[in-house]
C-alpha positions, 0 to 999 in steps of 0.5 A, a space after each residue: 287544685 285541692 278541693 273539699 266538697 261537703 254535703 249532707 247537711 239538713 234541718 233535723 229535729 232533736 234526736 235525729 241523725 245525719 250523715 255528712 260527706 266530704 269528697 276530696 280531690 287534688 291531693 293524695 287523700 290516703 296519706 293525710 289526716 282528715 278533720 271535721 270542724 264546725 262553727 256555730 252562729 257567732 262562735 269560733 270554729 271548733 274541732 269535732 273529730 279527726 281520723 288519721 291517714 292509715 285505716 284503722 287509724 287514730 281517731 279523736 273526738 271532741 268531748 261534746 260529741 263522744 258517743 254521738 258522732 262517728 268519723 270514717 273514711 273511704 280511701 278508694 272514694 277519697 271521701 271522709 264521713 261524719 255520722 251524727 246521731 242524737 242531735 241536739 240544738 247546740 249541734 247547729 252550725 256549719 260543718 267543714 272538712 279540712 286537711 293540713 297541707 303545709 303550710 296551710 290548712 285547707 277547708 271546704 265551703 261547709 254544709 249547714 246542720 240545723 237542729 230545730 224542733 
């Protein structure tokens, strides 16, 4: 079955960096757009970044992470990454990777990022 397993979350200080990973299985990874979302405490889930199937492919970022976060993918390892730099307290939340497999959007279990001084 389809599985998305995120890892790499941690507690970091403001200005710190993290690299999140999402290992995918159960579908043809290389042919699907992959997306990172995040959910802050008591807030709705929001899109962070998306990367198209074809590399180099279309990449889009939410305005609040442009210049700080970088999405990438490895179609051999079936893994999508999110490099987070210059982290701010408002980046705290659970980060999920996701794939749209019609008719459903599938999410992993998430990985917690806490930015705390």
